[in-house]
RONU-881215 format. One line per field, with one value per residue: x, y, z of N, C-alpha, C in turn; residue in three letters; residue number from 0. Coordinates in steps of 0.1 Angstrom, whole numbers. Atoms other than C-alpha are relative to their C-alpha. Example, Ala and Ser with C-alpha at 12.3 -4.5 7.8 and 13.67 -1.06 7.14 Angstrom:
nc1 = c(9 / -9)
nc2 = c(-12 / -11)
nc3 = c(0 / 0)
cac1 = c(123 / 137)
cac2 = c(-45 / -11)
cac3 = c(78 / 71)
cc1 = c(9 / -8)
cc2 = c(12 / 11)
cc3 = c(0 / 8)
type = c(ALA / SER)
seq = c(0 / 1)
END
This chain:
nc1 = c(-4 / -10 / 5 / -8 / -8 / -5 / 10 / 1 / 7 / 10 / 1 / -6 / 5 / -12 / 5 / 4 / -11 / -2 / 11 / 2 / -11 / 4 / -3 / -1 / 6 / 6 / 3 / 13 / 5 / 12 / 11 / 2 / 8 / -9 / -3 / -9 / -13 / -5 / -4 / -12 / -11 / -4 / -8 / 7 / 7 / -4 / 2 / -1 / 10 / 4 / -1 / 5 / 9 / 4 / 13 / 4 / -12 / -5 / -7 / 5 / -8 / 9 / -5 / -12 / 5 / -4 / 8 / 7 / -8 / 4 / 6 / 11 / 14 / 9 / -4 / -11 / 1 / -1 / -14 / -3 / 8 / -8 / -5 / -3 / -13 / -1 / -10 / 2 / 8 / -8 / -4 / 12 / 2 / -11 / 3 / 12 / -3 / -8 / 7 / 8 / -8 / 2 / -10 / -5 / 7 / -7 / -1 / -7 / -13 / -4 / 9 / -10 / 2 / -10 / 1 / 12 / 12 / 1 / -2 / -2 / -7 / 7 / -8 / 6 / -7 / 5 / -1 / -11 / 3 / -8 / -14 / -7 / -3 / -12 / -12 / -3 / -6 / -13 / -9 / -3 / -9 / -13 / -6 / -4 / -12 / -12 / -4 / -7 / -13 / -8 / -4 / -10 / -13 / -5 / -4 / -12 / -10 / -4 / -7)
nc2 = c(14 / 4 / 10 / 13 / 3 / 13 / 12 / 7 / 13 / 4 / 15 / 7 / 14 / 7 / 13 / -2 / 2 / 14 / 7 / -5 / -5 / -14 / -4 / -15 / -6 / -13 / -7 / -5 / -8 / 7 / -8 / 5 / -8 / -6 / 9 / 10 / -6 / 0 / 14 / 3 / -7 / 8 / 11 / 13 / 5 / 13 / 2 / 14 / 5 / -10 / 1 / -11 / 3 / -11 / 1 / -12 / -9 / -4 / 11 / 0 / 9 / 8 / 8 / -6 / -3 / -12 / 0 / -12 / -10 / 2 / -12 / -4 / 0 / 7 / -3 / 9 / 8 / 14 / 4 / 6 / -6 / -1 / -14 / -4 / -3 / -11 / 3 / -6 / 8 / 9 / 11 / 9 / 7 / 10 / 11 / 7 / 9 / 11 / 9 / 9 / 12 / 10 / 1 / -12 / -6 / -12 / 1 / -11 / 4 / -8 / -12 / -9 / -14 / -7 / -15 / -3 / 5 / 15 / 6 / 15 / 5 / 12 / 8 / 9 / 12 / 13 / 10 / 10 / 14 / 4 / 3 / -13 / -5 / 8 / -4 / -14 / 2 / 7 / -10 / -9 / 7 / 1 / -13 / -3 / 8 / -5 / -12 / 3 / 6 / -11 / -9 / 8 / -1 / -13 / -1 / 8 / -8 / -12 / 5)
nc3 = c(-1 / 10 / 9 / 0 / 12 / 1 / 1 / -13 / 3 / -9 / 1 / 12 / 3 / 4 / 6 / 14 / 8 / 0 / 7 / 14 / 7 / 2 / 14 / 1 / -12 / 2 / -12 / 1 / -12 / -6 / -5 / -14 / -10 / -9 / -10 / 6 / 0 / -14 / -3 / 8 / -6 / -11 / 5 / -1 / 12 / 4 / 14 / 3 / 9 / 9 / 15 / 7 / 10 / 9 / 5 / 5 / 2 / -13 / -8 / -14 / -8 / -8 / -11 / -7 / -14 / -7 / -12 / -4 / -8 / -14 / -5 / 9 / -6 / 9 / 14 / 3 / 12 / -1 / 1 / 13 / 11 / 13 / 1 / 14 / 4 / 9 / 10 / 13 / 9 / 8 / -8 / -2 / 12 / 2 / -10 / 4 / 11 / -5 / -9 / 8 / 3 / -11 / -10 / -5 / -10 / -6 / -15 / -6 / -6 / -12 / -4 / -6 / 2 / 8 / -2 / -7 / 7 / 0 / 13 / -1 / 11 / 5 / 10 / 9 / -3 / 5 / -10 / 2 / -3 / -12 / 4 / 2 / -13 / -6 / 8 / -5 / -13 / 2 / 6 / -11 / -10 / 6 / 0 / -14 / -3 / 7 / -7 / -13 / 4 / 5 / -11 / -8 / 7 / -2 / -14 / -1 / 7 / -8 / -12)
cac1 = c(495 / 524 / 515 / 525 / 552 / 563 / 546 / 533 / 524 / 492 / 487 / 503 / 491 / 522 / 502 / 491 / 526 / 528 / 494 / 495 / 520 / 519 / 518 / 513 / 507 / 487 / 483 / 447 / 430 / 402 / 368 / 365 / 343 / 358 / 357 / 375 / 404 / 407 / 408 / 434 / 455 / 456 / 473 / 445 / 434 / 436 / 439 / 438 / 405 / 404 / 398 / 389 / 359 / 351 / 315 / 301 / 335 / 342 / 366 / 354 / 374 / 357 / 363 / 391 / 387 / 389 / 377 / 352 / 367 / 366 / 356 / 329 / 292 / 262 / 279 / 305 / 312 / 307 / 340 / 338 / 319 / 328 / 349 / 353 / 387 / 399 / 417 / 422 / 398 / 426 / 438 / 402 / 398 / 432 / 423 / 388 / 403 / 429 / 405 / 383 / 412 / 410 / 428 / 434 / 423 / 430 / 442 / 452 / 489 / 493 / 473 / 492 / 491 / 510 / 514 / 484 / 460 / 449 / 461 / 460 / 484 / 465 / 480 / 468 / 476 / 473 / 467 / 497 / 494 / 507 / 538 / 546 / 544 / 568 / 592 / 591 / 599 / 627 / 643 / 640 / 657 / 685 / 691 / 693 / 718 / 740 / 740 / 750 / 778 / 791 / 791 / 810 / 837 / 840 / 843 / 871 / 890 / 889 / 902)
cac2 = c(1 / -13 / -33 / -70 / -80 / -114 / -149 / -164 / -201 / -212 / -248 / -272 / -304 / -325 / -357 / -342 / -343 / -380 / -390 / -369 / -361 / -322 / -310 / -272 / -249 / -217 / -190 / -181 / -155 / -166 / -150 / -152 / -139 / -118 / -145 / -169 / -144 / -140 / -178 / -181 / -154 / -176 / -202 / -228 / -246 / -280 / -288 / -326 / -334 / -303 / -302 / -277 / -279 / -258 / -250 / -222 / -207 / -203 / -222 / -233 / -248 / -276 / -294 / -271 / -269 / -235 / -237 / -213 / -181 / -185 / -149 / -150 / -145 / -156 / -142 / -170 / -191 / -228 / -247 / -266 / -243 / -240 / -209 / -191 / -189 / -158 / -167 / -151 / -162 / -177 / -198 / -211 / -219 / -237 / -257 / -266 / -281 / -301 / -314 / -329 / -352 / -384 / -387 / -350 / -331 / -299 / -300 / -273 / -275 / -246 / -218 / -187 / -149 / -129 / -92 / -94 / -112 / -149 / -170 / -207 / -225 / -250 / -277 / -294 / -330 / -365 / -394 / -417 / -455 / -474 / -485 / -449 / -439 / -467 / -457 / -420 / -431 / -454 / -426 / -402 / -428 / -434 / -397 / -394 / -423 / -409 / -375 / -391 / -411 / -379 / -359 / -388 / -387 / -350 / -352 / -378 / -356 / -326 / -346)
cac3 = c(544 / 524 / 493 / 493 / 469 / 457 / 459 / 492 / 488 / 505 / 493 / 469 / 453 / 453 / 444 / 411 / 397 / 407 / 393 / 361 / 334 / 333 / 297 / 302 / 331 / 334 / 361 / 368 / 391 / 414 / 421 / 459 / 487 / 514 / 540 / 516 / 512 / 550 / 554 / 527 / 544 / 574 / 552 / 552 / 521 / 504 / 467 / 470 / 453 / 432 / 394 / 368 / 345 / 314 / 307 / 286 / 278 / 315 / 338 / 372 / 400 / 419 / 452 / 465 / 503 / 518 / 554 / 568 / 583 / 621 / 627 / 600 / 606 / 586 / 555 / 556 / 525 / 520 / 522 / 489 / 466 / 429 / 422 / 389 / 373 / 355 / 323 / 289 / 262 / 241 / 270 / 277 / 240 / 239 / 271 / 257 / 225 / 245 / 271 / 244 / 235 / 254 / 287 / 292 / 323 / 342 / 378 / 402 / 413 / 437 / 454 / 463 / 467 / 440 / 448 / 471 / 447 / 450 / 421 / 413 / 391 / 369 / 346 / 315 / 323 / 312 / 336 / 342 / 342 / 373 / 354 / 345 / 382 / 392 / 364 / 376 / 411 / 399 / 379 / 409 / 432 / 407 / 403 / 441 / 444 / 417 / 434 / 467 / 450 / 433 / 465 / 483 / 456 / 459 / 497 / 493 / 468 / 492 / 521)
cc1 = c(8 / -6 / 9 / 7 / 4 / -12 / 0 / -8 / -10 / -2 / 6 / -5 / 11 / -4 / -3 / 12 / 4 / -10 / -2 / 13 / -4 / 5 / 3 / -6 / -4 / -2 / -14 / -4 / -12 / -10 / -4 / -9 / 10 / 5 / 10 / 14 / 6 / 4 / 13 / 12 / 5 / 8 / -7 / -8 / 5 / -4 / -2 / -10 / -4 / 2 / -7 / -9 / -3 / -14 / -4 / 11 / 4 / 7 / -4 / 9 / -9 / 8 / 13 / -6 / 6 / -9 / -7 / 8 / -6 / -7 / -12 / -13 / -8 / 4 / 12 / -2 / -1 / 14 / 4 / -8 / 8 / 4 / 4 / 14 / 1 / 12 / -3 / -8 / 8 / 4 / -12 / -2 / 10 / -3 / -12 / 4 / 9 / -7 / -9 / 7 / -2 / 11 / 5 / -9 / 7 / -1 / 7 / 13 / 4 / -10 / 9 / -5 / 12 / -3 / -14 / -13 / 1 / 1 / 1 / 7 / -7 / 9 / -9 / 8 / -6 / 3 / 11 / -6 / 8 / 14 / 8 / 3 / 12 / 13 / 5 / 7 / 14 / 10 / 4 / 10 / 14 / 7 / 6 / 13 / 12 / 5 / 8 / 14 / 10 / 5 / 10 / 13 / 6 / 6 / 14 / 12 / 4 / 8 / 14)
cc2 = c(-3 / -11 / -12 / -2 / -15 / -11 / -7 / -12 / -3 / -15 / -5 / -14 / -8 / -14 / 1 / -3 / -15 / -7 / 4 / 4 / 15 / 4 / 15 / 6 / 14 / 6 / 6 / 8 / -8 / 11 / -5 / 10 / 5 / -9 / -11 / 6 / 0 / -14 / -4 / 7 / -6 / -13 / -13 / -2 / -14 / -2 / -15 / -5 / 10 / -3 / 12 / -5 / 12 / -2 / 14 / 11 / 6 / -12 / 1 / -10 / -7 / -7 / 5 / 4 / 12 / 1 / 13 / 9 / -1 / 12 / 4 / -2 / -8 / 2 / -10 / -9 / -15 / -5 / -6 / 5 / 1 / 15 / 2 / 4 / 11 / -3 / 8 / -9 / -10 / -12 / -9 / -8 / -12 / -12 / -8 / -10 / -11 / -10 / -10 / -12 / -10 / 0 / 13 / 6 / 12 / -1 / 12 / -6 / 8 / 12 / 9 / 15 / 6 / 15 / 3 / -6 / -15 / -5 / -15 / -4 / -13 / -7 / -8 / -13 / -12 / -11 / -10 / -14 / -4 / -3 / 13 / 6 / -7 / 4 / 14 / -1 / -6 / 10 / 10 / -6 / -1 / 13 / 3 / -8 / 5 / 13 / -3 / -6 / 11 / 8 / -8 / 1 / 13 / 2 / -7 / 8 / 12 / -4 / -4)
cc3 = c(-12 / -9 / 0 / -13 / 1 / 0 / 14 / -3 / 11 / 1 / -13 / -1 / -5 / -7 / -15 / -9 / -1 / -8 / -14 / -6 / -4 / -14 / -1 / 13 / -3 / 14 / -2 / 13 / 5 / 4 / 13 / 7 / 10 / 11 / -5 / 0 / 14 / 4 / -7 / 6 / 12 / -4 / 0 / -13 / -4 / -15 / -4 / -10 / -11 / -15 / -6 / -11 / -9 / -4 / -4 / -1 / 13 / 7 / 14 / 7 / 10 / 11 / 7 / 14 / 6 / 12 / 3 / 9 / 15 / 6 / -8 / 6 / -10 / -14 / -4 / -12 / 3 / -4 / -14 / -12 / -13 / -1 / -15 / -2 / -10 / -9 / -13 / -9 / -9 / 8 / 3 / -13 / -2 / 10 / -5 / -11 / 5 / 9 / -7 / -5 / 11 / 10 / 6 / 11 / 5 / 15 / 5 / 7 / 12 / 1 / 7 / -2 / -8 / 0 / 6 / -6 / 0 / -14 / 2 / -13 / -4 / -11 / -9 / 2 / -6 / 11 / -2 / 4 / 12 / -3 / -2 / 14 / 6 / -7 / 4 / 13 / -1 / -5 / 11 / 10 / -6 / -1 / 14 / 4 / -7 / 6 / 13 / -3 / -5 / 11 / 9 / -6 / 2 / 14 / 2 / -6 / 8 / 12 / -2)
type = c(MET / ALA / LYS / GLU / LYS / GLY / ARG / LYS / LEU / ILE / ALA / GLN / ASN / LYS / LYS / ALA / ARG / HIS / ASP / TYR / LEU / VAL / ILE / ASP / THR / TYR / GLU / ALA / GLY / LEU / VAL / LEU / MET / GLY / THR / GLU / VAL / LYS / SER / LEU / ARG / GLN / GLY / ARG / ALA / SER / LEU / VAL / ASP / GLY / PHE / VAL / GLN / LEU / ASP / GLY / HIS / GLU / ALA / TRP / LEU / TYR / ASN / VAL / TYR / VAL / PRO / GLU / TYR / SER / GLN / GLY / THR / TRP / THR / ASN / HIS / SER / ALA / ARG / ARG / LYS / ARG / LYS / LEU / LEU / LEU / HIS / ARG / GLU / GLU / ILE / ASP / LYS / LEU / GLU / SER / LYS / VAL / GLN / GLU / THR / GLY / HIS / THR / ILE / VAL / PRO / LEU / ALA / LEU / TYR / PHE / LYS / ASP / GLY / ARG / ALA / LYS / VAL / GLU / ILE / ALA / LEU / ALA / LYS / GLY / LYS / LYS / GLU / TYR / ASP / LYS / ARG / GLN / THR / LEU / ARG / GLU / LYS / GLN / ASP / ARG / ARG / GLU / ALA / ASP / ARG / ALA / MET / SER / ALA / VAL / ARG / ARG / LYS / GLN / ARG / ALA)
seq = c(0 / 1 / 2 / 3 / 4 / 5 / 6 / 7 / 8 / 9 / 10 / 11 / 12 / 13 / 14 / 15 / 16 / 17 / 18 / 19 / 20 / 21 / 22 / 23 / 24 / 25 / 26 / 27 / 28 / 29 / 30 / 31 / 32 / 33 / 34 / 35 / 36 / 37 / 38 / 39 / 40 / 41 / 42 / 43 / 44 / 45 / 46 / 47 / 48 / 49 / 50 / 51 / 52 / 53 / 54 / 55 / 56 / 57 / 58 / 59 / 60 / 61 / 62 / 63 / 64 / 65 / 66 / 67 / 68 / 69 / 70 / 71 / 72 / 73 / 74 / 75 / 76 / 77 / 78 / 79 / 80 / 81 / 82 / 83 / 84 / 85 / 86 / 87 / 88 / 89 / 90 / 91 / 92 / 93 / 94 / 95 / 96 / 97 / 98 / 99 / 100 / 101 / 102 / 103 / 104 / 105 / 106 / 107 / 108 / 109 / 110 / 111 / 112 / 113 / 114 / 115 / 116 / 117 / 118 / 119 / 120 / 121 / 122 / 123 / 124 / 125 / 126 / 127 / 128 / 129 / 130 / 131 / 132 / 133 / 134 / 135 / 136 / 137 / 138 / 139 / 140 / 141 / 142 / 143 / 144 / 145 / 146 / 147 / 148 / 149 / 150 / 151 / 152 / 153 / 154 / 155 / 156 / 157 / 158)
END
């Protein structure tokens, strides 16, 4: 059997970038059961309510929804169980010191397969206030309008 290459996206948490200011991102491995891997290979998962908690110098992923494998038997996994994250000791220590600061949290951004192994992209983030969210949306809209105007000018110049 040929070995998988590249990155295959399973799930993405788009709302996290809207709700949080992403400070730093990390790639972590996941400790999974066999039925979880099979369910993920079918492309089914949700990161919407997920978060990472550090306890005892270990990182744990909570509330990530991986549905039960349809062909699974009594050995099937529970859909929202906590899953251990695989990170280097220095990364965990760095995250622990940052999370103790007020307002910082760790959220999952994406779940994917990289060279056949399940990985999760997590981010050290700080919660945005409502006015920050509105400001971000306004900047995005202004950028989009400016791009449209520039492309219209270019089209007129070509014609």
